[in-house]
C-alpha positions, 0 to 999 in steps of 0.5 A: 556150460554156463558162464558170462563174457566180459571185458576190462572195457568196452570196445574189447571185442566181446560182442564179436567173440560172443557171436562167434562162440554162440554160432559155433556151439549152435552148430552142434548143440542148442545154446541160449544167450542173455544180455546184461543191461538194457541193450536192445541191439546186441540181443537181436545178433544173439538171436540170429547167431543162436536161433533162439530168443535172447533175454535181457538181464539187468542187475540195476532194473531188476530184482535178483529173483526176477533175474534168476527166474528169467535165467532158469531152465536153460541147460547151456547159457552164455551171457554177454556182459555190458561195458567193463566187468565192474562198470555200472550206474552211479554212484557205486557201480550198481548193476554191473556185469559183476553184479549179474555174475554174482547174482547168477553165480556165473564164472567170468571169461575176460576178453582182453584187447591185447593189441597194444599190450605185451607184459602188462597183460599179466598185471591186467588180468591179475588185477581183475581176478583179485578185485572182487572176491565175490567174482570168479574170473575163470580165465581169459580170451586174448583178442586182437593178437598181432603175431605168433611172437606177440602171442608168445609174449602175452602167454609168458605174462599170463603164466598162472592165468587160464588162457581160453584162446588167442584170437588174431587180429581180423579186419573181416570181423569189423562191425559198423556203428551208428549213434546208438551202437551197432547197426541192427541185425536185420540191416545186415544182408551178410549177417549169416556170413558174418556170423559164420566167419566169426564162428570159424575163427572161434572154433579155430582159436578157442578151446571150446571144450574147456569153455564147455566145461565152465558151469554153475548151478542152474537157478530155480525158477522160483517165484517172481513177479511179472508185469501185468499186461496193460490191456487185453489186446495189444497192437505192437509196431514192429519193423526197422523203425520200431525194433526195440521191445523187450522180450521179457516184457512181451512174454509177460504180457502173454503170460498174463493172458494178453493177445498181441498183434504186430504190424509194420508202420513202414509197410503202411499197415493200419493200426489193428482194432485193439485195446492198446497200441504200443509204439516201441522205440527204434530208429524212426529218425532214419525213416521219418520221411517214409513214415510221414507219407504213409497216410494209411498208418498215420490216419488209422493211428490218429483215428484209433479209439484205443489208448496209445502209448509211445516209447522213445522213437515211438513217443517221437512219432506221436508228436507234431514233427520230427526234424532229421539229422539233415535238418529237414522237418517231417510231420508226425501223427500230431497226437502230442504237442511235441517237436523233436530234432536230430539236427542238434544232438545231445546224449540223454543216457541213464537209468531212471525210476519212474512213476505215473499216476495215470495212463496204461502204465500207471505205477512205479517203474525202472527204466532207461533213457538212451537217445540223442534227440533234442526236445524243441517243444513238449507242451502239455501234462507230464506223464512220469515223475522221474529220478536218476540212478542215484535218486536225484529228481529229474524234470518230469518225463513225457506227455499224456493228453487223453488216451495218448501218452509216451516218453523217452524212457524205456520201461524195463520192469516193475519197480519194488518200493526198495528200489535202491536196494543193492543186489542180494 
């Protein structure tokens, strides 16, 4: 069993379908999952559903060899796509879920929100099945179906299309949202109950046997470059405020011989004595007052003699101050001349080509930026030169001051010289 779940557009319900399906299958056999693109939120839900780590597979930021290596080895693998099947980065949609399906030779199951459709569902499905000859759309899952009569109309319009199931409208499976997507998995005390409800619904309304028979040749691990660890001993912040660290990045560091030590700034843990301190992204703006008051953490961070690197949320914590959505300023570590604010929100979104000449992440990287913070002050030496997905130069990103550095970009992978090449 190996396939990719996608949809015509975001908001079609593919995440809920994926989670319920993963939990339903996990009841009888191990199942591994992956997420297309740079998303941090969904993989945590996947891991809760399967009890196994979920890896990111990014057809824009990773080479095909890297993707095949990360996907290799699993007997059963379900990949959740991002956005619509053919939606990717400008100018030509590179990095879409369709690109990922092509690289891994995966059949696609299309989740269609049929709540406001009847006969038109046939044209939609046929269009997706014929649009790209590289992609095999094996069939559809009808979601948000209103009644038995509604289902009959949909099935009549899909006479020549494989239907893997029809899921009735279910308000009980509504998932809350936040400005960066879903509420984090660890913030839901009812998570197991939610996953079980979703699994029960999928088991009742989907043809699990037919989905189980969907398969593709498993990719060989082959030879794929890993990211070398930036230090031998690395202290990594990990809690609800610093939850966004890619599993493949940490696995690369471990494979390279690094020793990883985790600590919680929210619990006021002191920074461990290591060779590098890594503050990943997350939601520090939701915990800014608590972080500012945790003096044991803040003092040890300021006094650490190790290099310190912060990504996105971690970068903001390294600054002088962070203004929350209510307009209240909270003093941060004061290690970079940086002031950020959520009182005036502005979306910053997109893939990035990054290059640093110094710091723990000197080199060329692919990355992603997704945040709503505005920068009120950023004084000092920039860390990265940057271009967007189309190669257009952007203003320099981040700051570096001595042993302390960071930026709003999340590093995804090492960037080959021919970073603009299309997927093979």
